[in-house]
C-alpha positions as CSV (number, residue, x, y, z in Angstrom):
1,M,158.6,100.5,132.6
2,I,162.3,101.3,133.4
3,T,162.8,97.9,135.0
4,R,161.4,96.2,131.9
5,K,163.8,98.1,129.7
6,L,166.7,97.3,132.0
7,L,165.8,93.6,131.9
8,R,165.5,93.7,128.1
9,L,168.9,95.4,127.9
10,W,170.4,92.8,130.3
11,L,169.0,89.9,128.2
12,H,170.5,91.4,125.0
13,W,173.8,91.7,126.8
14,L,173.6,88.1,128.0
15,M,172.7,86.8,124.5
16,L,175.6,88.8,123.1
17,S,178.0,87.5,125.7
18,L,176.9,83.9,125.1
19,T,177.2,84.4,121.3
20,L,180.7,85.8,121.7
21,A,181.7,83.0,124.1
22,G,180.5,80.5,121.6
23,C,182.6,82.2,118.9
24,G,185.9,82.1,120.7
25,G,185.5,85.3,122.7
26,G,184.7,87.7,119.9
27,S,186.6,86.2,117.1
28,G,185.6,83.6,114.6
29,L,182.2,84.9,113.4
30,P,180.5,82.3,111.2
31,G,180.4,84.7,108.2
32,A,179.1,83.2,105.0
33,S,179.7,79.6,106.4
34,G,176.9,80.1,109.0
35,A,173.2,80.2,108.4
36,P,172.3,83.3,106.3
37,V,169.7,84.4,108.8
38,E,169.4,83.2,112.5
39,F,166.3,84.3,114.3
40,V,166.9,85.2,117.9
41,I,163.2,85.5,118.7
42,T,160.0,85.0,116.7
43,P,159.2,88.5,115.6
44,E,155.7,89.8,115.8
45,V,155.8,90.7,112.1
46,E,156.8,88.1,109.5
47,V,160.3,88.7,108.0
48,L,160.2,87.8,104.3
49,H,163.8,88.6,103.4
50,A,166.8,89.9,105.4
51,F,170.2,90.2,103.8
52,M,173.3,92.3,103.0
53,A,173.9,93.3,99.5
54,S,176.9,94.6,97.4
55,D,174.7,96.3,94.9
56,Y,171.6,98.5,95.3
57,D,169.7,96.6,92.6
58,Q,169.7,93.5,94.8
59,I,167.4,95.2,97.3
60,E,164.5,94.8,94.9
61,A,165.7,91.3,93.8
62,P,166.8,89.6,97.0
63,E,167.2,86.2,95.3
64,T,170.3,87.7,93.5
65,A,172.0,88.6,96.9
66,S,174.8,86.4,98.2
67,T,176.2,85.8,101.6
68,V,179.7,86.4,100.1
69,L,180.2,90.0,99.0
70,P,183.1,90.8,96.7
71,S,186.3,92.4,98.0
72,G,187.1,96.1,97.6
73,L,183.6,97.4,98.4
74,S,183.3,101.0,99.6
75,M,179.5,100.7,100.1
76,I,177.3,97.9,101.2
77,Y,173.5,97.7,101.8
78,C,171.4,96.2,104.5
79,A,167.8,95.3,103.6
80,I,164.9,93.7,105.3
81,T,161.4,93.0,103.9
82,L,158.5,92.6,106.3
83,K,154.9,91.4,105.8
84,H,153.9,94.9,107.1
85,G,155.7,98.0,108.5
86,V,157.1,98.6,112.0
87,N,157.9,101.8,113.8
88,E,161.7,101.3,113.9
89,V,164.4,99.2,112.1
90,S,168.0,99.4,113.2
91,F,171.1,97.2,113.1
92,E,174.7,96.8,114.3
93,I,177.5,95.3,112.2
94,F,180.3,93.2,113.8
95,N,183.5,91.9,112.3
96,D,186.1,89.8,114.1
97,S,187.3,92.9,115.9
98,G,183.9,93.6,117.4
99,P,181.3,96.2,116.7
100,M,181.9,98.5,113.7
101,E,181.3,102.2,113.5
102,I,178.5,102.8,111.0
103,G,179.0,106.1,109.2
104,E,176.4,108.4,107.7
105,G,174.0,106.7,105.3
106,Y,170.5,106.9,103.9
107,W,167.5,104.8,104.9
108,M,165.0,104.0,102.2
109,T,161.5,102.5,102.7
110,I,159.7,100.8,99.8
111,S,156.0,100.0,100.4
112,D,154.0,97.7,98.2
113,H,150.4,99.0,98.6
114,N,149.0,95.9,97.0
115,T,150.5,93.4,99.5
116,G,151.3,95.7,102.4
117,Q,154.9,94.5,102.4
118,V,157.6,97.0,103.4
119,T,161.3,96.9,102.5
120,Y,163.7,98.9,104.7
121,S,167.2,99.4,103.3
122,R,170.2,101.5,104.2
123,D,173.4,102.2,102.5
124,I,176.5,101.7,104.6
125,P,179.8,103.4,103.6
126,A,183.1,101.8,104.5
127,P,184.8,103.1,107.6
128,D,187.1,106.1,107.1
129,G,186.1,106.4,103.4
130,G,188.1,103.3,102.5
131,V,186.9,99.8,101.6
132,F,185.5,97.0,103.8
133,A,188.1,94.5,104.9
134,D,187.8,90.9,103.7
135,G,186.6,88.6,106.4
136,A,183.6,87.3,108.3
137,Y,180.8,89.7,109.4
138,Q,177.5,89.6,111.3
139,T,174.6,92.0,111.3
140,K,172.2,92.3,114.3
141,V,168.8,93.4,113.1
142,Y,166.4,95.1,115.6
143,L,162.7,95.7,115.0
144,D,161.1,98.2,117.3
145,G,164.1,98.0,119.6
146,E,164.1,94.2,119.9
147,L,167.0,92.0,118.6
148,V,165.2,89.8,116.0
149,A,167.8,88.3,113.7
150,L,171.5,87.8,113.0
151,L,172.7,88.0,109.4
152,N,175.9,86.0,108.7
153,W,177.9,87.1,105.7
154,S,181.5,87.6,104.5
155,I,183.5,89.9,102.2
156,G,186.0,88.2,99.9
157,E,186.8,84.5,99.8
């Protein structure tokens, strides 16, 4: 059991290292110019939507979300809609400087009892109570502890 977890951790580290090496050693994230969603593995549950949003209303209307968020945001949102629920959803956010500290925020789960679809969302306040800097970002999405997808997005132009 521990060996399997260590192997999984090592594989995640290796994938991150290869990703960073391909991005110029940690700089030059694709941001909004990259694919909006890159699947690292085929998840066990179907991912219907995965995106970052500048406005809470976009969580229930993902077609209105953009990969370019406006400058000056003090709060952003991460949302993922799945065909059915999972035990755990988590994520990490990276900018050109590396991993970002994610402050206190609130998770919300919206379940559609007719379809079984579940949307997980979290509000993310800007570091140190300021605003998010303009530039390229990438969000790593984990389902039940496994890295599933990379979301490429930017703030500003």
